[in-house]
PDB file of N, CA, C and O in Angstrom:
ATOM      1  N   MET A   1      -6.312  13.979   8.205  1.00  0.00           N
ATOM      2  CA  MET A   1      -7.368  12.978   8.284  1.00  0.00           C
ATOM      3  C   MET A   1      -6.912  11.774   9.258  1.00  0.00           C
ATOM      4  O   MET A   1      -5.916  11.134   8.921  1.00  0.00           O
ATOM      5  N   THR A   2      -7.508  11.474  10.306  1.00  0.00           N
ATOM      6  CA  THR A   2      -7.066  10.053  10.960  1.00  0.00           C
ATOM      7  C   THR A   2      -7.841   9.070  10.678  1.00  0.00           C
ATOM      8  O   THR A   2      -8.914   9.364  10.150  1.00  0.00           O
ATOM      9  N   PHE A   3      -7.544   7.648  10.936  1.00  0.00           N
ATOM     10  CA  PHE A   3      -8.614   6.547  10.678  1.00  0.00           C
ATOM     11  C   PHE A   3      -7.847   5.682  11.475  1.00  0.00           C
ATOM     12  O   PHE A   3      -6.639   5.457  11.400  1.00  0.00           O
ATOM     13  N   SER A   4      -8.988   5.054  12.527  1.00  0.00           N
ATOM     14  CA  SER A   4      -8.432   4.096  13.241  1.00  0.00           C
ATOM     15  C   SER A   4      -8.726   2.329  12.734  1.00  0.00           C
ATOM     16  O   SER A   4      -9.798   1.958  12.255  1.00  0.00           O
ATOM     17  N   VAL A   5      -7.939   1.726  12.890  1.00  0.00           N
ATOM     18  CA  VAL A   5      -7.884   0.169  12.354  1.00  0.00           C
ATOM     19  C   VAL A   5      -8.128  -0.802  13.598  1.00  0.00           C
ATOM     20  O   VAL A   5      -7.874  -0.183  14.631  1.00  0.00           O
ATOM     21  N   ARG A   6      -8.417  -1.741  13.780  1.00  0.00           N
ATOM     22  CA  ARG A   6      -8.613  -2.880  15.041  1.00  0.00           C
ATOM     23  C   ARG A   6      -8.487  -4.168  14.053  1.00  0.00           C
ATOM     24  O   ARG A   6      -9.010  -4.459  12.978  1.00  0.00           O
ATOM     25  N   LEU A   7      -7.804  -4.631  14.681  1.00  0.00           N
ATOM     26  CA  LEU A   7      -7.072  -5.846  14.475  1.00  0.00           C
ATOM     27  C   LEU A   7      -7.614  -6.874  15.368  1.00  0.00           C
ATOM     28  O   LEU A   7      -7.437  -6.644  16.565  1.00  0.00           O
ATOM     29  N   LYS A   8      -8.320  -8.107  15.024  1.00  0.00           N
ATOM     30  CA  LYS A   8      -9.037  -8.935  15.569  1.00  0.00           C
ATOM     31  C   LYS A   8      -7.894  -9.565  17.063  1.00  0.00           C
ATOM     32  O   LYS A   8      -6.965 -10.360  16.923  1.00  0.00           O
ATOM     33  N   GLY A   9      -8.294  -8.985  18.261  1.00  0.00           N
ATOM     34  CA  GLY A   9      -7.529  -9.536  19.439  1.00  0.00           C
ATOM     35  C   GLY A   9      -6.358  -8.396  19.512  1.00  0.00           C
ATOM     36  O   GLY A   9      -5.321  -8.827  20.016  1.00  0.00           O
ATOM     37  N   GLU A  10      -6.324  -7.180  19.153  1.00  0.00           N
ATOM     38  CA  GLU A  10      -5.341  -6.150  19.231  1.00  0.00           C
ATOM     39  C   GLU A  10      -5.833  -4.800  19.513  1.00  0.00           C
ATOM     40  O   GLU A  10      -6.957  -4.447  19.159  1.00  0.00           O
ATOM     41  N   GLN A  11      -5.146  -4.154  20.045  1.00  0.00           N
ATOM     42  CA  GLN A  11      -5.828  -2.599  20.038  1.00  0.00           C
ATOM     43  C   GLN A  11      -6.027  -1.832  19.164  1.00  0.00           C
ATOM     44  O   GLN A  11      -5.313  -2.171  18.221  1.00  0.00           O
ATOM     45  N   THR A  12      -6.628  -0.924  18.908  1.00  0.00           N
ATOM     46  CA  THR A  12      -7.109   0.193  17.647  1.00  0.00           C
ATOM     47  C   THR A  12      -5.466   0.510  17.576  1.00  0.00           C
ATOM     48  O   THR A  12      -4.642   0.595  18.486  1.00  0.00           O
ATOM     49  N   ALA A  13      -5.345   0.631  16.326  1.00  0.00           N
ATOM     50  CA  ALA A  13      -4.366   1.290  15.582  1.00  0.00           C
ATOM     51  C   ALA A  13      -4.736   2.767  14.892  1.00  0.00           C
ATOM     52  O   ALA A  13      -5.542   2.904  13.972  1.00  0.00           O
ATOM     53  N   VAL A  14      -3.922   3.927  15.576  1.00  0.00           N
ATOM     54  CA  VAL A  14      -4.553   4.928  14.525  1.00  0.00           C
ATOM     55  C   VAL A  14      -3.581   5.475  13.768  1.00  0.00           C
ATOM     56  O   VAL A  14      -2.406   5.549  14.127  1.00  0.00           O
ATOM     57  N   ALA A  15      -4.113   5.961  12.479  1.00  0.00           N
ATOM     58  CA  ALA A  15      -3.115   6.087  11.382  1.00  0.00           C
ATOM     59  C   ALA A  15      -3.626   7.312  11.072  1.00  0.00           C
ATOM     60  O   ALA A  15      -4.832   7.557  11.049  1.00  0.00           O
ATOM     61  N   ILE A  16      -2.535   8.289  10.770  1.00  0.00           N
ATOM     62  CA  ILE A  16      -2.380   9.730   9.949  1.00  0.00           C
ATOM     63  C   ILE A  16      -2.530   9.456   8.472  1.00  0.00           C
ATOM     64  O   ILE A  16      -1.695   8.771   7.881  1.00  0.00           O
ATOM     65  N   ALA A  17      -3.527   9.953   7.897  1.00  0.00           N
ATOM     66  CA  ALA A  17      -3.445   9.698   6.108  1.00  0.00           C
ATOM     67  C   ALA A  17      -2.867  11.367   5.796  1.00  0.00           C
ATOM     68  O   ALA A  17      -3.363  12.370   6.308  1.00  0.00           O
ATOM     69  N   SER A  18      -1.922  11.351   5.011  1.00  0.00           N
ATOM     70  CA  SER A  18      -1.317  12.641   4.710  1.00  0.00           C
ATOM     71  C   SER A  18      -2.527  12.975   3.632  1.00  0.00           C
ATOM     72  O   SER A  18      -2.746  14.178   3.485  1.00  0.00           O
ATOM     73  N   GLU A  19      -3.166  12.259   3.027  1.00  0.00           N
ATOM     74  CA  GLU A  19      -3.918  12.957   2.042  1.00  0.00           C
ATOM     75  C   GLU A  19      -5.401  12.478   2.050  1.00  0.00           C
ATOM     76  O   GLU A  19      -5.638  11.346   2.472  1.00  0.00           O
ATOM     77  N   MET A  20      -6.455  13.312   1.588  1.00  0.00           N
ATOM     78  CA  MET A  20      -7.681  13.050   1.598  1.00  0.00           C
ATOM     79  C   MET A  20      -7.934  11.568   1.322  1.00  0.00           C
ATOM     80  O   MET A  20      -7.179  11.119   0.459  1.00  0.00           O
ATOM     81  N   PRO A  21      -8.784  10.717   1.823  1.00  0.00           N
ATOM     82  CA  PRO A  21      -9.554   9.736   1.524  1.00  0.00           C
ATOM     83  C   PRO A  21     -10.484   9.799   0.078  1.00  0.00           C
ATOM     84  O   PRO A  21     -11.189  10.776  -0.176  1.00  0.00           O
ATOM     85  N   LEU A  22     -10.390   8.766  -0.706  1.00  0.00           N
ATOM     86  CA  LEU A  22     -11.448   8.849  -1.806  1.00  0.00           C
ATOM     87  C   LEU A  22     -12.837   8.830  -1.333  1.00  0.00           C
ATOM     88  O   LEU A  22     -13.189   7.956  -0.541  1.00  0.00           O
ATOM     89  N   LEU A  23     -13.809   9.894  -1.834  1.00  0.00           N
ATOM     90  CA  LEU A  23     -14.824  10.005  -1.388  1.00  0.00           C
ATOM     91  C   LEU A  23     -16.116   9.905  -2.662  1.00  0.00           C
ATOM     92  O   LEU A  23     -16.056  10.387  -3.793  1.00  0.00           O
ATOM     93  N   ASP A  24     -16.945   9.333  -2.213  1.00  0.00           N
ATOM     94  CA  ASP A  24     -17.876   8.825  -3.162  1.00  0.00           C
ATOM     95  C   ASP A  24     -19.003  10.317  -3.071  1.00  0.00           C
ATOM     96  O   ASP A  24     -19.125  11.045  -2.086  1.00  0.00           O
ATOM     97  N   ASP A  25     -19.637  10.444  -4.247  1.00  0.00           N
ATOM     98  CA  ASP A  25     -20.680  11.519  -4.295  1.00  0.00           C
ATOM     99  C   ASP A  25     -21.572  11.914  -3.098  1.00  0.00           C
ATOM    100  O   ASP A  25     -22.181  12.981  -3.176  1.00  0.00           O
ATOM    101  N   GLU A  26     -21.682  11.262  -2.165  1.00  0.00           N
ATOM    102  CA  GLU A  26     -22.691  11.356  -0.916  1.00  0.00           C
ATOM    103  C   GLU A  26     -21.601  11.713   0.293  1.00  0.00           C
ATOM    104  O   GLU A  26     -21.906  11.883   1.474  1.00  0.00           O
ATOM    105  N   GLY A  27     -19.956  11.804  -0.398  1.00  0.00           N
ATOM    106  CA  GLY A  27     -19.262  12.209   1.065  1.00  0.00           C
ATOM    107  C   GLY A  27     -18.598  10.881   1.969  1.00  0.00           C
ATOM    108  O   GLY A  27     -17.682  10.976   2.786  1.00  0.00           O
ATOM    109  N   GLN A  28     -19.304   9.669   1.592  1.00  0.00           N
ATOM    110  CA  GLN A  28     -18.779   8.710   2.259  1.00  0.00           C
ATOM    111  C   GLN A  28     -17.422   8.352   1.805  1.00  0.00           C
ATOM    112  O   GLN A  28     -17.193   8.762   0.667  1.00  0.00           O
ATOM    113  N   VAL A  29     -16.190   7.529   2.518  1.00  0.00           N
ATOM    114  CA  VAL A  29     -14.974   7.093   2.393  1.00  0.00           C
ATOM    115  C   VAL A  29     -15.192   5.761   1.415  1.00  0.00           C
ATOM    116  O   VAL A  29     -15.889   4.825   1.807  1.00  0.00           O
ATOM    117  N   MET A  30     -14.610   5.750   0.245  1.00  0.00           N
ATOM    118  CA  MET A  30     -14.439   4.776  -0.553  1.00  0.00           C
ATOM    119  C   MET A  30     -13.184   4.022  -0.321  1.00  0.00           C
ATOM    120  O   MET A  30     -13.000   2.861  -0.686  1.00  0.00           O
ATOM    121  N   ALA A  31     -12.293   4.801   0.343  1.00  0.00           N
ATOM    122  CA  ALA A  31     -10.726   4.138  -0.198  1.00  0.00           C
ATOM    123  C   ALA A  31     -10.011   4.898   0.608  1.00  0.00           C
ATOM    124  O   ALA A  31     -10.259   6.101   0.694  1.00  0.00           O
ATOM    125  N   VAL A  32      -8.639   4.090   1.590  1.00  0.00           N
ATOM    126  CA  VAL A  32      -7.914   5.130   2.430  1.00  0.00           C
ATOM    127  C   VAL A  32      -6.606   4.349   2.053  1.00  0.00           C
ATOM    128  O   VAL A  32      -6.673   3.301   1.411  1.00  0.00           O
ATOM    129  N   ARG A  33      -5.518   4.839   2.432  1.00  0.00           N
ATOM    130  CA  ARG A  33      -4.233   4.167   2.386  1.00  0.00           C
ATOM    131  C   ARG A  33      -4.046   3.125   3.329  1.00  0.00           C
ATOM    132  O   ARG A  33      -4.165   3.437   4.514  1.00  0.00           O
ATOM    133  N   CYS A  34      -3.748   1.815   3.010  1.00  0.00           N
ATOM    134  CA  CYS A  34      -3.402   0.913   4.297  1.00  0.00           C
ATOM    135  C   CYS A  34      -2.417   1.303   5.690  1.00  0.00           C
ATOM    136  O   CYS A  34      -1.194   1.345   5.552  1.00  0.00           O
ATOM    137  N   PRO A  35      -2.785   1.463   6.458  1.00  0.00           N
ATOM    138  CA  PRO A  35      -1.810   2.018   7.377  1.00  0.00           C
ATOM    139  C   PRO A  35      -0.433   0.986   8.123  1.00  0.00           C
ATOM    140  O   PRO A  35       0.366   1.341   8.989  1.00  0.00           O
ATOM    141  N   ALA A  36      -0.540  -0.412   7.393  1.00  0.00           N
ATOM    142  CA  ALA A  36       0.472  -1.513   7.737  1.00  0.00           C
ATOM    143  C   ALA A  36       1.684  -0.947   7.328  1.00  0.00           C
ATOM    144  O   ALA A  36       1.801  -0.210   6.349  1.00  0.00           O
ATOM    145  N   ALA A  37       2.759  -1.359   8.225  1.00  0.00           N
ATOM    146  CA  ALA A  37       3.718  -0.921   7.962  1.00  0.00           C
ATOM    147  C   ALA A  37       4.407  -1.704   6.624  1.00  0.00           C
ATOM    148  O   ALA A  37       4.372  -2.934   6.608  1.00  0.00           O
ATOM    149  N   GLY A  38       5.022  -0.982   5.527  1.00  0.00           N
ATOM    150  CA  GLY A  38       5.592  -1.525   4.412  1.00  0.00           C
ATOM    151  C   GLY A  38       4.303  -1.793   3.304  1.00  0.00           C
ATOM    152  O   GLY A  38       4.582  -2.342   2.238  1.00  0.00           O
ATOM    153  N   CYS A  39       3.480  -1.559   3.469  1.00  0.00           N
ATOM    154  CA  CYS A  39       2.243  -1.656   2.602  1.00  0.00           C
ATOM    155  C   CYS A  39       2.189  -0.541   2.009  1.00  0.00           C
ATOM    156  O   CYS A  39       3.011  -0.248   1.141  1.00  0.00           O
ATOM    157  N   GLY A  40       1.032   0.415   2.449  1.00  0.00           N
ATOM    158  CA  GLY A  40       0.712   1.742   2.187  1.00  0.00           C
ATOM    159  C   GLY A  40      -0.359   2.030   0.831  1.00  0.00           C
ATOM    160  O   GLY A  40      -0.762   3.102   0.380  1.00  0.00           O
ATOM    161  N   ALA A  41      -0.614   0.715   0.423  1.00  0.00           N
ATOM    162  CA  ALA A  41      -1.741   0.455  -0.551  1.00  0.00           C
ATOM    163  C   ALA A  41      -3.159   1.382  -0.457  1.00  0.00           C
ATOM    164  O   ALA A  41      -3.910   1.456   0.516  1.00  0.00           O
ATOM    165  N   LEU A  42      -3.284   2.007  -1.654  1.00  0.00           N
ATOM    166  CA  LEU A  42      -4.670   2.459  -1.629  1.00  0.00           C
ATOM    167  C   LEU A  42      -5.728   1.514  -1.756  1.00  0.00           C
ATOM    168  O   LEU A  42      -5.836   0.974  -2.857  1.00  0.00           O
ATOM    169  N   VAL A  43      -6.626   1.165  -0.748  1.00  0.00           N
ATOM    170  CA  VAL A  43      -7.550   0.077   0.022  1.00  0.00           C
ATOM    171  C   VAL A  43      -9.084   0.546  -0.773  1.00  0.00           C
ATOM    172  O   VAL A  43      -9.376   1.729  -0.949  1.00  0.00           O
ATOM    173  N   ASP A  44      -9.797  -0.379  -1.115  1.00  0.00           N
ATOM    174  CA  ASP A  44     -11.034   0.146  -1.054  1.00  0.00           C
ATOM    175  C   ASP A  44     -11.841  -0.282   0.350  1.00  0.00           C
ATOM    176  O   ASP A  44     -11.441  -1.314   0.888  1.00  0.00           O
ATOM    177  N   LEU A  45     -12.746   0.304   0.864  1.00  0.00           N
ATOM    178  CA  LEU A  45     -13.649   0.239   1.953  1.00  0.00           C
ATOM    179  C   LEU A  45     -15.034  -0.448   1.645  1.00  0.00           C
ATOM    180  O   LEU A  45     -15.986   0.091   1.081  1.00  0.00           O
ATOM    181  N   ILE A  46     -14.964  -1.805   2.146  1.00  0.00           N
ATOM    182  CA  ILE A  46     -16.192  -2.475   1.646  1.00  0.00           C
ATOM    183  C   ILE A  46     -17.052  -2.661   2.928  1.00  0.00           C
ATOM    184  O   ILE A  46     -16.392  -3.191   3.822  1.00  0.00           O
ATOM    185  N   ASN A  47     -18.603  -2.320   3.348  1.00  0.00           N
ATOM    186  CA  ASN A  47     -18.922  -2.100   4.685  1.00  0.00           C
ATOM    187  C   ASN A  47     -17.852  -1.929   5.777  1.00  0.00           C
ATOM    188  O   ASN A  47     -17.698  -2.679   6.741  1.00  0.00           O
ATOM    189  N   GLY A  48     -17.333  -1.133   5.564  1.00  0.00           N
ATOM    190  CA  GLY A  48     -16.371  -0.396   6.791  1.00  0.00           C
ATOM    191  C   GLY A  48     -15.710  -1.143   6.899  1.00  0.00           C
ATOM    192  O   GLY A  48     -15.365  -1.142   8.081  1.00  0.00           O
ATOM    193  N   ARG A  49     -15.033  -2.201   6.159  1.00  0.00           N
ATOM    194  CA  ARG A  49     -13.541  -2.808   6.308  1.00  0.00           C
ATOM    195  C   ARG A  49     -13.047  -2.749   5.166  1.00  0.00           C
ATOM    196  O   ARG A  49     -13.731  -2.734   4.143  1.00  0.00           O
ATOM    197  N   LEU A  50     -11.198  -2.689   5.207  1.00  0.00           N
ATOM    198  CA  LEU A  50     -10.440  -2.722   4.299  1.00  0.00           C
ATOM    199  C   LEU A  50     -10.802  -4.059   3.503  1.00  0.00           C
ATOM    200  O   LEU A  50     -11.161  -5.104   4.046  1.00  0.00           O
ATOM    201  N   ASP A  51     -10.644  -3.847   2.056  1.00  0.00           N
ATOM    202  CA  ASP A  51     -10.786  -4.899   1.015  1.00  0.00           C
ATOM    203  C   ASP A  51      -9.276  -5.719   1.159  1.00  0.00           C
ATOM    204  O   ASP A  51      -8.159  -5.276   1.427  1.00  0.00           O
ATOM    205  N   ARG A  52      -9.733  -7.059   0.873  1.00  0.00           N
ATOM    206  CA  ARG A  52      -8.557  -7.867   0.402  1.00  0.00           C
ATOM    207  C   ARG A  52      -7.311  -7.147  -0.224  1.00  0.00           C
ATOM    208  O   ARG A  52      -7.586  -6.270  -1.043  1.00  0.00           O
ATOM    209  N   HIS A  53      -6.145  -7.353   0.002  1.00  0.00           N
ATOM    210  CA  HIS A  53      -5.361  -6.460  -0.707  1.00  0.00           C
ATOM    211  C   HIS A  53      -3.886  -7.238  -0.271  1.00  0.00           C
ATOM    212  O   HIS A  53      -3.725  -7.759   0.833  1.00  0.00           O
ATOM    213  N   LEU A  54      -2.885  -7.215  -1.311  1.00  0.00           N
ATOM    214  CA  LEU A  54      -1.717  -7.930  -1.190  1.00  0.00           C
ATOM    215  C   LEU A  54      -0.507  -6.726  -0.646  1.00  0.00           C
ATOM    216  O   LEU A  54      -0.563  -5.524  -0.905  1.00  0.00           O
ATOM    217  N   VAL A  55       0.622  -7.451   0.203  1.00  0.00           N
ATOM    218  CA  VAL A  55       2.049  -6.319   0.027  1.00  0.00           C
ATOM    219  C   VAL A  55       2.931  -7.547   0.084  1.00  0.00           C
ATOM    220  O   VAL A  55       2.850  -8.544   0.802  1.00  0.00           O
ATOM    221  N   LEU A  56       3.879  -7.182  -0.951  1.00  0.00           N
ATOM    222  CA  LEU A  56       5.166  -8.284  -0.989  1.00  0.00           C
ATOM    223  C   LEU A  56       4.510  -9.240  -1.491  1.00  0.00           C
ATOM    224  O   LEU A  56       4.736 -10.201  -0.755  1.00  0.00           O
ATOM    225  N   GLY A  57       3.764  -9.581  -2.389  1.00  0.00           N
ATOM    226  CA  GLY A  57       3.109 -10.946  -2.801  1.00  0.00           C
ATOM    227  C   GLY A  57       2.251 -11.430  -1.988  1.00  0.00           C
ATOM    228  O   GLY A  57       1.613 -12.297  -2.586  1.00  0.00           O
ATOM    229  N   ARG A  58       1.868 -11.303  -0.811  1.00  0.00           N
ATOM    230  CA  ARG A  58       1.052 -12.049   0.142  1.00  0.00           C
ATOM    231  C   ARG A  58      -0.141 -10.934   0.592  1.00  0.00           C
ATOM    232  O   ARG A  58      -0.032  -9.712   0.486  1.00  0.00           O
ATOM    233  N   GLU A  59      -1.257 -11.642   1.097  1.00  0.00           N
ATOM    234  CA  GLU A  59      -2.226 -10.826   1.695  1.00  0.00           C
ATOM    235  C   GLU A  59      -2.052 -10.005   2.905  1.00  0.00           C
ATOM    236  O   GLU A  59      -1.593 -10.676   3.829  1.00  0.00           O
ATOM    237  N   CYS A  60      -2.245  -8.908   3.170  1.00  0.00           N
ATOM    238  CA  CYS A  60      -1.769  -7.892   3.799  1.00  0.00           C
ATOM    239  C   CYS A  60      -2.936  -8.247   5.319  1.00  0.00           C
ATOM    240  O   CYS A  60      -4.147  -8.466   5.330  1.00  0.00           O
ATOM    241  N   HIS A  61      -2.014  -8.181   6.364  1.00  0.00           N
ATOM    242  CA  HIS A  61      -2.634  -8.442   7.443  1.00  0.00           C
ATOM    243  C   HIS A  61      -3.829  -7.890   7.787  1.00  0.00           C
ATOM    244  O   HIS A  61      -4.650  -8.596   8.371  1.00  0.00           O
ATOM    245  N   THR A  62      -4.192  -6.211   7.406  1.00  0.00           N
ATOM    246  CA  THR A  62      -5.198  -5.786   7.455  1.00  0.00           C
ATOM    247  C   THR A  62      -6.043  -5.668   6.726  1.00  0.00           C
ATOM    248  O   THR A  62      -6.605  -4.590   6.535  1.00  0.00           O
ATOM    249  N   SER A  63      -6.402  -6.968   6.019  1.00  0.00           N
ATOM    250  CA  SER A  63      -7.502  -7.404   5.165  1.00  0.00           C
ATOM    251  C   SER A  63      -8.619  -7.508   5.808  1.00  0.00           C
ATOM    252  O   SER A  63      -8.670  -8.312   6.738  1.00  0.00           O
ATOM    253  N   GLY A  64      -9.700  -6.771   5.485  1.00  0.00           N
ATOM    254  CA  GLY A  64     -10.801  -7.365   6.441  1.00  0.00           C
ATOM    255  C   GLY A  64     -11.235  -6.566   7.641  1.00  0.00           C
ATOM    256  O   GLY A  64     -12.370  -6.426   8.094  1.00  0.00           O
ATOM    257  N   VAL A  65      -9.945  -6.010   8.111  1.00  0.00           N
ATOM    258  CA  VAL A  65     -10.330  -5.349   9.175  1.00  0.00           C
ATOM    259  C   VAL A  65     -11.273  -4.165   9.452  1.00  0.00           C
ATOM    260  O   VAL A  65     -11.163  -3.307   8.577  1.00  0.00           O
ATOM    261  N   PRO A  66     -12.131  -3.876  10.372  1.00  0.00           N
ATOM    262  CA  PRO A  66     -13.086  -3.006  10.439  1.00  0.00           C
ATOM    263  C   PRO A  66     -12.017  -1.382  10.602  1.00  0.00           C
ATOM    264  O   PRO A  66     -10.970  -1.202  11.223  1.00  0.00           O
ATOM    265  N   VAL A  67     -12.715  -0.576   9.886  1.00  0.00           N
ATOM    266  CA  VAL A  67     -11.886   0.776  10.094  1.00  0.00           C
ATOM    267  C   VAL A  67     -12.800   2.257  10.253  1.00  0.00           C
ATOM    268  O   VAL A  67     -13.871   2.265   9.645  1.00  0.00           O
ATOM    269  N   MET A  68     -12.564   3.050  10.755  1.00  0.00           N
ATOM    270  CA  MET A  68     -13.296   4.241  11.408  1.00  0.00           C
ATOM    271  C   MET A  68     -12.178   5.398  10.817  1.00  0.00           C
ATOM    272  O   MET A  68     -10.951   5.486  10.832  1.00  0.00           O
ATOM    273  N   VAL A  69     -13.335   6.262  10.274  1.00  0.00           N
ATOM    274  CA  VAL A  69     -12.481   7.321   9.691  1.00  0.00           C
ATOM    275  C   VAL A  69     -13.065   8.825  10.271  1.00  0.00           C
ATOM    276  O   VAL A  69     -14.235   9.208  10.296  1.00  0.00           O
ATOM    277  N   GLY A  70     -12.260   9.291  10.569  1.00  0.00           N
ATOM    278  CA  GLY A  70     -12.610  10.897  11.096  1.00  0.00           C
ATOM    279  C   GLY A  70     -11.658  11.971  10.843  1.00  0.00           C
ATOM    280  O   GLY A  70     -10.543  11.593  10.481  1.00  0.00           O
ATOM    281  N   GLU A  71     -11.878  13.431  10.971  1.00  0.00           N
ATOM    282  CA  GLU A  71     -11.108  14.370  10.624  1.00  0.00           C
ATOM    283  C   GLU A  71     -10.333  14.590  11.747  1.00  0.00           C
ATOM    284  O   GLU A  71     -10.935  14.402  12.804  1.00  0.00           O
ATOM    285  N   ASP A  72      -8.757  15.057  11.868  1.00  0.00           N
ATOM    286  CA  ASP A  72      -7.928  15.118  12.839  1.00  0.00           C
ATOM    287  C   ASP A  72      -8.309  16.614  13.272  1.00  0.00           C
ATOM    288  O   ASP A  72      -7.737  17.145  14.224  1.00  0.00           O
TER     289      ASP A  72
END
């Protein structure tokens, strides 16, 4: 499974998930692992964006960025 994350003002970052994302009953992606270096938190997707989450006690810089999920 691959997914891409676009940070504001930056190129799209593509991450490869070693595990399937969490899906709801309709097959929509509910959560993925954060691709940020040093994070890796399991993060909910809210309206196609990574939910706010913390890494090392601070808000992760990928919080709120849009995510596109696809099969590799």
